[in-house]
C-alpha positions in Angstrom: -73.7 -11.9 -4.5 -74.1 -14.0 -1.3 -71.9 -12.6 1.5 -70.3 -16.0 2.2 -69.2 -16.3 -1.4 -67.7 -12.8 -1.3 -65.7 -13.8 1.8 -64.6 -17.0 0.1 -63.5 -15.2 -3.0 -61.5 -12.7 -0.9 -59.8 -15.6 0.9 -59.0 -17.2 -2.5 -57.2 -14.1 -3.7 -55.2 -13.5 -0.6 -54.0 -17.1 -0.6 -51.9 -16.2 -3.6 -49.9 -13.6 -1.7 -49.6 -14.9 1.8 -47.0 -17.6 1.2 -43.2 -17.3 1.2 -43.2 -17.4 -2.7 -43.8 -13.8 -3.9 -43.3 -14.6 -7.6 -46.0 -12.8 -9.6 -47.5 -14.2 -12.7 -46.0 -12.7 -15.8 -48.1 -10.3 -17.9 -47.9 -9.3 -21.5 -49.2 -6.1 -23.2 -50.8 -8.1 -26.1 -53.1 -5.3 -27.1 -50.1 -3.1 -28.1 -48.3 -5.9 -30.0 -49.3 -5.1 -33.6 -47.7 -8.3 -35.0 -49.7 -10.4 -32.6 -52.9 -8.5 -33.3 -52.5 -8.8 -37.1 -51.7 -12.5 -36.9 -54.7 -13.1 -34.7 -57.1 -11.1 -36.9 -55.8 -13.0 -40.0 -56.3 -16.4 -38.4 -59.8 -15.4 -37.3 -60.7 -14.2 -40.8 -59.4 -17.5 -42.2 -61.4 -19.5 -39.7 -64.6 -17.6 -40.4 -64.2 -18.6 -44.1 -63.1 -22.2 -43.7 -64.2 -23.4 -40.2 -61.0 -25.4 -40.1 -60.4 -26.9 -36.6 -56.6 -26.5 -37.1 -57.2 -22.7 -37.2 -59.1 -22.9 -33.9 -56.1 -24.6 -32.3 -53.7 -22.1 -33.8 -55.7 -19.2 -32.4 -56.0 -20.9 -29.0 -52.3 -21.5 -28.7 -51.2 -18.1 -30.1 -53.4 -16.2 -27.7 -52.3 -18.4 -24.8 -48.6 -17.7 -25.7 -49.3 -13.9 -25.7 -51.4 -14.1 -22.5 -54.6 -13.0 -24.2 -56.6 -15.1 -21.8 -60.1 -14.2 -23.1 -59.4 -15.3 -26.6 -57.4 -18.3 -25.4 -60.3 -19.4 -23.2 -62.9 -19.0 -26.0 -60.9 -20.9 -28.6 -59.7 -23.6 -26.2 -63.4 -24.3 -25.3 -64.3 -24.4 -29.0 -61.5 -26.9 -29.7 -62.4 -29.1 -26.7 -66.0 -29.3 -27.8 -64.8 -30.9 -31.1 -62.1 -33.1 -29.7 -61.3 -33.3 -25.9 -57.6 -33.7 -25.0 -55.6 -33.4 -21.8 -53.2 -30.7 -23.0 -56.0 -28.3 -24.0 -57.9 -28.9 -20.7 -54.7 -28.0 -18.9 -54.2 -24.9 -20.9 -57.9 -23.9 -20.4 -57.4 -24.3 -16.6 -54.3 -22.2 -16.7 -55.8 -19.5 -18.9 -58.9 -19.3 -16.7 -56.8 -19.2 -13.5 -54.6 -16.3 -14.8 -57.7 -14.4 -16.0 -59.4 -14.8 -12.6 -56.4 -12.9 -11.1 -56.8 -10.0 -13.6 -60.5 -9.2 -13.1 -62.3 -8.0 -10.0 -63.0 -10.5 -7.2 -66.7 -10.6 -8.0 -66.1 -11.2 -11.7 -63.7 -14.1 -11.0 -66.2 -16.7 -10.0 -66.9 -18.0 -13.6 -63.1 -18.3 -14.3 -62.5 -20.2 -11.1 -65.2 -22.7 -12.0 -63.8 -23.2 -15.5 -60.3 -23.6 -14.1 -61.3 -26.2 -11.5 -63.3 -28.3 -14.0 -60.6 -28.1 -16.7 -57.7 -29.1 -14.5 -59.8 -32.1 -13.2 -60.5 -33.2 -16.8 -56.8 -33.0 -17.6 -55.9 -35.2 -14.7 -58.8 -37.6 -15.5 -57.3 -38.1 -19.0 -53.7 -38.2 -17.9 -53.5 -39.3 -14.3 -49.7 -39.7 -14.1 -48.8 -36.3 -15.6 -46.9 -34.5 -12.8 -47.6 -31.0 -14.3 -51.3 -31.6 -14.1 -51.1 -33.2 -10.6 -49.1 -30.2 -9.2 -51.7 -27.8 -10.7 -54.4 -29.8 -8.9 -52.6 -29.4 -5.6 -52.3 -25.7 -6.1 -55.9 -25.3 -7.0 -57.3 -27.6 -4.3 -55.4 -25.8 -1.5 -56.1 -22.3 -2.8 -59.8 -22.2 -3.6 -62.5 -22.5 -0.9 -64.6 -25.7 -0.5 -67.6 -24.0 -2.0 -65.7 -24.0 -5.4 -64.3 -27.5 -4.9 -61.2 -26.9 -2.8 -60.2 -29.7 -0.5 -57.1 -30.0 1.8 -57.5 -33.7 2.1 -57.8 -34.2 -1.7 -54.7 -32.0 -2.2 -52.8 -34.3 0.2 -53.9 -37.3 -1.8 -52.5 -35.8 -5.0 -49.2 -35.0 -3.2 -48.9 -38.7 -2.2 -49.5 -39.7 -5.8 -46.8 -37.2 -7.0 -44.3 -38.7 -4.5 -44.9 -42.1 -5.9 -44.1 -40.9 -9.4 -41.2 -38.7 -8.5 -40.0 -38.0 -4.9 -38.3 -34.7 -5.8 -41.5 -33.4 -7.4 -43.5 -34.8 -4.5 -41.5 -32.8 -2.0 -41.9 -29.6 -4.0 -45.7 -30.2 -4.1 -45.7 -30.9 -0.4 -43.7 -27.7 0.3 -46.1 -25.7 -1.9 -48.9 -27.1 0.1 -47.4 -25.9 3.4 -46.6 -22.5 1.9 -50.2 -22.1 0.7 -51.5 -23.1 4.2 -49.0 -20.6 5.7 -47.1 -23.3 7.6 -43.6 -22.0 6.8 -41.9 -24.2 9.5 -43.1 -27.3 7.8 -42.3 -25.9 4.4 -38.8 -25.3 5.5 -38.4 -28.9 6.8 -39.9 -30.2 3.6 -37.5 -28.2 1.4 -34.5 -29.2 3.5 -35.5 -32.9 2.7 -35.8 -31.9 -0.9 -32.2 -30.6 -1.1 -31.0 -33.6 0.8 -32.5 -35.9 -1.9 -31.1 -33.7 -4.6 -27.6 -33.8 -3.2 -27.7 -37.5 -2.6 -29.2 -38.3 -6.0 -27.1 -36.1 -8.3 -23.4 -35.1 -8.3 -23.0 -31.4 -7.8 -24.8 -29.6 -10.8 -23.9 -32.6 -12.9 -24.9 -33.7 -16.4 -27.3 -36.2 -14.8 -29.1 -33.3 -13.0 -29.2 -31.3 -16.3 -30.8 -34.3 -18.0 -33.3 -34.5 -15.2 -34.3 -30.8 -15.6 -34.6 -31.1 -19.3 -37.1 -34.0 -19.1 -39.1 -32.6 -16.3 -41.9 -30.0 -16.3 -40.7 -26.6 -17.4 -41.0 -24.7 -14.1 -39.2 -27.3 -12.0 -35.8 -25.6 -12.4 -37.3 -22.2 -11.3 -39.0 -23.9 -8.3 -35.7 -25.4 -7.2 -33.9 -22.1 -7.5 -36.6 -20.0 -5.9 -36.7 -22.5 -2.9 -32.9 -22.3 -2.5 -33.2 -18.5 -2.5 -36.2 -18.1 -0.2 -35.2 -20.8 2.3 -31.4 -20.1 2.2 -30.4 -23.6 0.9 -27.6 -24.6 -1.4 -26.8 -21.5 -3.5 -24.8 -23.3 -6.2 -27.7 -25.6 -7.0 -30.1 -22.7 -6.9 -28.0 -20.6 -9.3 -27.5 -23.6 -11.6 -31.3 -24.3 -11.8 -32.3 -20.7 -12.2 -29.6 -20.2 -14.9 -31.0 -23.2 -16.8 -34.5 -21.8 -16.6 -33.4 -18.3 -17.6 -31.5 -19.4 -20.6 -34.6 -21.2 -22.0 -37.1 -18.5 -21.1 -39.7 -17.8 -23.8 -42.7 -15.6 -24.2 -45.1 -18.5 -23.3 -43.5 -19.0 -19.8 -45.5 -18.0 -16.7 -42.5 -16.8 -14.6 -41.4 -13.2 -15.1 -37.7 -13.2 -16.1 -36.7 -10.5 -13.6 -37.6 -12.8 -10.8 -35.1 -15.3 -12.1 -32.5 -12.5 -12.0 -33.6 -11.5 -8.5 -33.2 -14.9 -7.0 -29.9 -15.4 -8.7 -28.8 -12.1 -7.1 -29.9 -13.2 -3.7 -28.1 -16.5 -4.1 -24.9 -14.7 -5.2 -25.2 -12.6 -2.1 -25.5 -15.7 0.0 -22.2 -16.9 -1.5 -20.6 -13.6 -0.7 -20.0 -12.6 -4.3 -21.2 -9.0 -4.4 -19.8 -8.4 -7.9 -22.0 -11.1 -9.3 -25.0 -9.9 -7.2 -24.6 -6.4 -8.7 -24.5 -7.9 -12.3 -27.9 -9.4 -11.7 -29.3 -6.3 -10.0 -28.4 -4.4 -13.1 -30.4 -6.9 -15.1 -33.4 -6.3 -12.8 -33.4 -2.5 -13.2 -34.9 -2.3 -16.7 -38.0 -4.0 -15.4 -38.8 -1.5 -12.6 -41.5 0.2 -14.6 -43.2 -3.0 -15.5 -43.1 -4.5 -11.9 -43.2 -1.8 -9.2 -42.1 -4.2 -6.5 -38.7 -4.7 -8.1 -37.4 -1.4 -6.6 -38.1 -2.6 -3.1 -36.5 -6.0 -3.9 -33.4 -4.3 -5.2 -33.2 -2.1 -2.1 -33.6 -5.1 0.1 -30.6 -6.8 -1.5 -28.4 -3.7 -1.2 -29.4 -2.8 2.4 -29.3 -6.2 4.0 
C-alpha cells in the first residue's frame, strides 16, 4: 500500500480518539448469541429457497441490530441494488463505518469508501434529514481528503443543519471543533447551545421532552455528554441522559455504561455523592466488557 495512504489511514483512526468525546462505539458478541444465529440461519435458508426481497431486508436489519456488520453490509447492498432508499444507504454507511473500526488499518480502506459513498447517497435522497447531515459532518471532518474528506464541505453541512434546527446546528458545529481538536471553540459553541436550550425551553419541561422524542435518537445523549464533558448545566444533562438511558435498546450505538458514567459525573458536579455512587455501582458490571471503565470510576472517586 502506498505510504501516503498508510499515513492518511492512521490519521483517520486517531481522529476518533483525539477529541473531548471519549465515548466508544458499542459492541455486541453476536457470534455467541444462539438465538440470533438461529434466526439468521433460518432467514438465510428461507431466502435461498424463495429469493424474497423482504427476507433480504429482514436479514439486513436483524444483523445491523446485532452489530454483525459483515452480514449487514452484504444484505444492505443486495437490497439497495433492487430498490435504493435513503434509510438503507444510511444504515450501510453506519455499518461500514463501524466495521472499519474493527479491522486493521490496512483492511479498512474498502469500508471507508463504502461508508462515504453510502452517506452521500442518503443525503442526496433526503437532503433535509438532520441525522444524515450530521453523519456527513462527522465523516467529512474525520477522513482524509484522499477518501473524500473536506473541512469546507463539512462547514457547509453545518450551515445547512443550523438553518433546519439551531440546536442541532450548534451540536454539529461543536462536533466539528472537537474533531479538529479546537476545544476552546467547542467550549464556546456548547455554551451557546445551552444558552439556546435554556432560553427556548422551561427547565426540563414537557416541551423539551417532546423535542427530544421527535429528534434523532442520539440527540439526548449528545446533550448530556456535552453537559458532562464541558461542565454545563447538570440538571439538563441528567434529564437528557436519563431520557436516553430509559429508551436504550440493542440497536443503539452508545454503550449504556457511558450513560451511567456521565450521569455520575453530573451528580458529582451537583454535589450529590450518594447519587453519584448509585451510578458508579451501575457501571461496575461492565468493567470486563470495557476495560477503560475502571479508570473512569477511579477518576470520579479520586477527583
